PLY file of the C-alpha trace (Angstrom):
ply
format ascii 1.0
element vertex 317
property float x
property float y
property float z
element edge 316
property int vertex1
property int vertex2
end_header
4.96 6.37 20.81
2.55 4.03 22.55
1.48 1.06 20.46
-1.56 -1.10 21.02
-0.32 -4.49 22.22
-3.65 -6.29 21.96
-4.34 -8.37 18.87
-6.68 -6.01 17.00
-6.28 -7.28 13.44
-9.16 -7.96 11.07
-7.90 -11.54 10.62
-7.20 -14.39 13.07
-3.79 -14.70 14.67
-1.71 -17.59 13.36
0.02 -19.97 15.74
2.50 -20.86 13.00
4.49 -17.60 13.28
5.81 -15.29 15.97
4.49 -11.73 16.07
5.83 -8.52 17.59
5.42 -4.78 17.12
8.37 -2.59 16.19
9.13 0.98 15.25
11.68 2.49 12.88
12.36 5.93 11.46
12.34 7.01 7.83
14.69 9.46 6.14
12.43 12.37 7.06
12.51 11.58 10.77
9.00 10.13 10.92
8.62 7.13 13.21
6.74 4.25 11.61
4.90 1.49 13.45
4.92 -2.04 12.11
4.12 -5.68 12.82
6.87 -8.24 12.30
5.80 -11.81 11.51
8.61 -14.34 11.91
8.54 -18.00 10.86
9.22 -20.62 13.49
12.80 -21.82 13.39
16.19 -20.26 12.83
17.14 -17.63 10.31
18.50 -15.86 8.50
15.30 -15.45 6.53
14.44 -13.78 3.26
12.29 -10.77 4.17
9.40 -8.83 2.65
8.08 -5.36 3.53
4.34 -4.98 2.98
1.96 -2.00 3.00
-1.39 -0.85 1.65
-4.04 -0.35 0.57
-4.22 3.44 0.30
-6.12 4.63 3.36
-5.82 1.28 5.17
-3.76 0.18 8.17
-1.45 -2.74 8.88
-4.22 -4.51 10.78
-6.11 -5.03 7.54
-5.00 -6.41 4.18
-1.25 -5.85 4.48
-1.14 -7.73 7.77
-3.08 -10.61 6.26
-0.60 -10.83 3.38
2.36 -10.52 5.75
1.18 -13.20 8.16
0.33 -15.60 5.34
3.75 -15.19 3.73
5.44 -15.65 7.11
3.60 -18.97 7.44
5.36 -19.95 4.23
8.85 -19.10 5.47
9.46 -15.38 4.96
10.10 -12.85 7.70
7.60 -10.10 6.92
6.99 -6.57 8.10
3.61 -4.87 7.63
3.83 -1.15 8.33
1.56 1.85 8.65
2.48 4.61 6.23
3.62 7.99 7.51
0.80 10.15 8.92
-1.58 7.18 9.24
-2.48 4.41 11.66
-0.07 4.06 14.58
2.78 5.71 12.66
3.91 9.25 13.37
3.70 12.42 11.37
1.60 15.58 11.59
-0.89 16.54 10.33
-2.77 13.27 10.27
-4.23 11.57 7.21
-2.07 13.01 4.47
-0.12 11.10 1.82
2.89 11.83 -0.38
4.29 10.04 -3.44
7.78 10.78 -2.13
7.39 10.14 1.59
5.31 7.00 1.11
7.89 5.66 -1.34
10.52 6.44 1.28
8.47 4.47 3.82
9.21 1.30 1.87
12.94 2.07 1.77
12.89 2.78 5.50
11.32 -0.65 6.00
14.19 -2.12 3.99
16.62 -0.19 6.24
15.05 -1.85 9.27
14.94 -5.34 7.79
18.52 -5.20 6.57
19.99 -4.64 10.04
18.13 -7.50 11.73
20.32 -10.45 12.75
17.77 -12.96 11.47
17.38 -11.39 8.00
19.54 -12.02 4.93
19.88 -8.47 3.62
20.64 -9.78 0.13
17.14 -11.30 0.04
14.71 -8.45 0.70
11.59 -7.81 -1.37
8.57 -5.52 -1.14
4.86 -6.01 -1.71
2.37 -3.18 -2.12
-1.41 -3.47 -2.20
-3.74 -1.08 -4.07
-2.30 2.47 -3.92
0.79 1.18 -2.17
1.39 -1.10 -5.13
2.40 2.02 -7.02
4.58 3.14 -4.10
6.25 -0.29 -3.97
7.07 -0.17 -7.68
8.45 3.36 -7.30
10.54 2.25 -4.33
11.93 -0.71 -6.25
12.92 1.58 -9.11
14.98 3.88 -6.89
16.20 1.47 -4.19
18.51 -1.15 -5.64
18.54 -3.13 -2.38
15.05 -4.37 -3.22
15.58 -7.64 -5.06
11.98 -8.37 -6.13
8.65 -6.54 -6.06
4.99 -7.57 -6.13
2.07 -5.18 -6.64
-1.37 -6.61 -5.90
-4.58 -4.97 -7.20
-2.39 -1.94 -7.94
-3.44 1.69 -8.19
-1.19 4.38 -9.62
-2.41 7.12 -7.28
-0.60 9.88 -9.16
-2.26 8.84 -12.41
-5.81 8.60 -11.08
-5.55 11.83 -9.10
-4.14 13.81 -12.00
-6.11 12.33 -14.88
-9.17 10.65 -13.34
-10.37 7.13 -13.97
-9.60 6.01 -17.54
-8.04 9.44 -18.17
-11.48 11.05 -18.11
-10.33 14.37 -16.59
-10.03 17.11 -19.21
-7.23 19.69 -19.06
-9.84 22.28 -18.08
-11.09 20.11 -15.20
-7.53 19.52 -14.03
-6.79 23.24 -14.06
-9.99 23.96 -12.13
-9.19 21.30 -9.53
-5.68 22.68 -9.04
-7.11 26.18 -8.71
-9.45 25.06 -5.92
-6.76 23.06 -4.15
-4.36 25.99 -4.36
-6.92 28.37 -2.84
-7.64 25.83 -0.10
-4.05 26.25 1.05
-4.81 29.87 2.05
-7.82 28.67 4.03
-5.69 26.06 5.78
-2.98 28.63 6.49
-5.53 31.06 7.92
-7.07 28.37 10.12
-3.75 26.92 11.18
-4.92 23.38 10.39
-5.78 21.46 7.23
-9.36 20.93 6.18
-10.58 17.36 5.85
-13.06 15.87 3.41
-16.26 14.05 4.36
-16.04 10.70 6.15
-14.91 8.07 3.68
-17.35 5.68 2.02
-20.54 6.89 3.67
-22.81 5.68 0.89
-25.81 7.78 -0.15
-27.05 5.53 -2.95
-26.24 5.52 -6.64
-22.48 5.05 -6.21
-20.50 2.99 -8.78
-20.16 -0.70 -8.04
-16.49 -0.38 -7.11
-17.29 2.22 -4.44
-19.94 -0.09 -3.02
-17.30 -2.85 -2.98
-14.90 -0.60 -1.08
-17.58 0.13 1.51
-18.38 -3.58 1.78
-14.79 -4.15 2.88
-13.93 -1.09 4.96
-17.25 -0.54 6.73
-18.10 -4.14 7.63
-17.05 -4.94 11.20
-17.08 -8.63 10.26
-14.69 -8.07 7.38
-12.31 -5.12 7.06
-13.43 -2.32 9.37
-10.72 -0.93 11.62
-11.05 2.20 13.76
-7.63 3.54 12.76
-8.21 3.16 9.00
-8.95 6.35 7.09
-11.20 4.43 4.73
-13.21 2.98 7.61
-14.15 6.06 9.57
-12.06 9.11 8.69
-10.94 11.14 5.66
-7.87 12.53 3.92
-6.95 16.21 3.96
-8.70 18.19 1.23
-5.35 19.15 -0.32
-4.05 15.56 -0.32
-4.10 15.25 -4.16
-1.71 18.17 -4.80
1.67 16.41 -4.90
0.23 13.33 -6.59
-1.14 15.50 -9.40
2.33 16.89 -10.10
4.69 13.96 -9.48
4.07 10.81 -11.58
4.99 7.74 -9.54
5.91 5.28 -12.26
8.13 7.48 -14.44
11.13 5.18 -13.94
9.39 1.82 -13.71
11.63 0.40 -16.44
14.61 0.88 -14.09
13.36 -1.93 -11.84
14.88 -4.26 -14.44
16.83 -6.55 -14.29
15.17 -7.28 -10.94
11.86 -9.14 -11.32
8.35 -7.72 -10.95
5.02 -9.48 -10.46
1.72 -7.67 -10.97
-1.49 -9.32 -9.74
-4.96 -8.04 -10.56
-8.55 -9.20 -10.58
-10.24 -9.93 -13.90
-13.29 -7.87 -12.96
-11.49 -5.06 -11.13
-12.28 -1.51 -12.25
-8.60 -0.79 -11.64
-7.19 -3.57 -13.81
-5.87 -1.13 -16.39
-3.38 0.29 -13.88
-1.51 -3.02 -13.75
-1.85 -3.51 -17.50
-0.36 -0.06 -18.16
2.43 -0.65 -15.65
3.21 -4.00 -17.27
3.50 -2.37 -20.69
5.83 0.33 -19.36
8.08 -2.03 -17.39
11.10 -3.88 -18.73
11.75 -7.60 -18.39
11.65 -9.67 -16.27
7.99 -9.00 -15.54
4.79 -10.95 -15.15
1.12 -9.99 -15.03
-1.31 -12.42 -13.40
-5.04 -11.83 -13.91
-7.15 -13.60 -11.29
-10.38 -14.98 -12.80
-13.68 -13.62 -11.48
-11.97 -11.36 -8.93
-12.81 -7.72 -8.19
-10.43 -5.10 -6.85
-11.30 -5.67 -3.19
-11.44 -9.47 -3.51
-7.64 -9.31 -3.45
-7.72 -7.49 -0.10
-8.88 -10.45 1.95
-10.52 -13.28 0.00
-8.19 -16.19 0.62
-9.69 -18.22 -2.21
-8.94 -15.41 -4.67
-5.54 -14.05 -3.60
-2.99 -16.18 -5.52
-0.67 -16.78 -2.59
0.91 -19.83 -4.20
1.96 -17.67 -7.13
3.21 -14.83 -4.92
5.12 -17.18 -2.62
6.60 -18.98 -5.60
7.73 -15.68 -7.11
9.49 -14.56 -3.95
10.93 -18.02 -3.31
12.49 -18.05 -6.75
13.79 -14.48 -6.69
14.92 -13.89 -3.11
0 1
1 2
2 3
3 4
4 5
5 6
6 7
7 8
8 9
9 10
10 11
11 12
12 13
13 14
14 15
15 16
16 17
17 18
18 19
19 20
20 21
21 22
22 23
23 24
24 25
25 26
26 27
27 28
28 29
29 30
30 31
31 32
32 33
33 34
34 35
35 36
36 37
37 38
38 39
39 40
40 41
41 42
42 43
43 44
44 45
45 46
46 47
47 48
48 49
49 50
50 51
51 52
52 53
53 54
54 55
55 56
56 57
57 58
58 59
59 60
60 61
61 62
62 63
63 64
64 65
65 66
66 67
67 68
68 69
69 70
70 71
71 72
72 73
73 74
74 75
75 76
76 77
77 78
78 79
79 80
80 81
81 82
82 83
83 84
84 85
85 86
86 87
87 88
88 89
89 90
90 91
91 92
92 93
93 94
94 95
95 96
96 97
97 98
98 99
99 100
100 101
101 102
102 103
103 104
104 105
105 106
106 107
107 108
108 109
109 110
110 111
111 112
112 113
113 114
114 115
115 116
116 117
117 118
118 119
119 120
120 121
121 122
122 123
123 124
124 125
125 126
126 127
127 128
128 129
129 130
130 131
131 132
132 133
133 134
134 135
135 136
136 137
137 138
138 139
139 140
140 141
141 142
142 143
143 144
144 145
145 146
146 147
147 148
148 149
149 150
150 151
151 152
152 153
153 154
154 155
155 156
156 157
157 158
158 159
159 160
160 161
161 162
162 163
163 164
164 165
165 166
166 167
167 168
168 169
169 170
170 171
171 172
172 173
173 174
174 175
175 176
176 177
177 178
178 179
179 180
180 181
181 182
182 183
183 184
184 185
185 186
186 187
187 188
188 189
189 190
190 191
191 192
192 193
193 194
194 195
195 196
196 197
197 198
198 199
199 200
200 201
201 202
202 203
203 204
204 205
205 206
206 207
207 208
208 209
209 210
210 211
211 212
212 213
213 214
214 215
215 216
216 217
217 218
218 219
219 220
220 221
221 222
222 223
223 224
224 225
225 226
226 227
227 228
228 229
229 230
230 231
231 232
232 233
233 234
234 235
235 236
236 237
237 238
238 239
239 240
240 241
241 242
242 243
243 244
244 245
245 246
246 247
247 248
248 249
249 250
250 251
251 252
252 253
253 254
254 255
255 256
256 257
257 258
258 259
259 260
260 261
261 262
262 263
263 264
264 265
265 266
266 267
267 268
268 269
269 270
270 271
271 272
272 273
273 274
274 275
275 276
276 277
277 278
278 279
279 280
280 281
281 282
282 283
283 284
284 285
285 286
286 287
287 288
288 289
289 290
290 291
291 292
292 293
293 294
294 295
295 296
296 297
297 298
298 299
299 300
300 301
301 302
302 303
303 304
304 305
305 306
306 307
307 308
308 309
309 310
310 311
311 312
312 313
313 314
314 315
315 316
């Protein structure tokens, strides 16, 4: 695996932390690529694994979160999910509720064997769709001592039931029928079909889609050539496993370890965090950021409540 060594992030490099690229392997043998941000000074440090959003790469929002938290004293690791970015896995641009949950645990594997990390003080942070993965990982992996989900999507919920549960049983059955038939086409062709390029606006899209495009397509903001949401697309059959495997079934089993959910007041996706908060057991906290949209919490430093997030991890790791 050849990794880009140039600084190609969508945010400026901090001189307050040390940065290096690493690789590690998950339980399925997929090699993941990651950026490690280390505070100046001696360890051992409390550590946080970071990933997301869904369809993004570590050079975007997750790297910004990771670098900022490293400036505040945590060793952080921002990784590309399996099949995306600089990480391995074929075919490209496919996701899995299981494998992407495993990606977080593999990050914990890596962090826990570093000499400068206190393995009893490891947390995870997931953004957008990887907020759901982070919560799922925390439920199953008891080594994770605290979890934060920022502007969280439950990808299994939205893919199986639509936004605000608007998908009817008949529509779900029809979608599964089409996805199932697509598998024969993919098998015949020997390669998966891909959808249209992400976020190529035609006019008339909902405001939240326009907000996504404003982040991912803007070369002065969040565009990155390796990001699916910037200039590529997922496989057509990508929704299949998400539609059949609910991510947050065991969210109450995160307890007694603490959970922090952060969401924007004006985010279309706010109900995902509210539903997760209701389903979770104590200790839990839901922070609603005033006047913030979903994508504001990707990169707007005046909106992301870093003081709250840092305080949460400082108290619980």
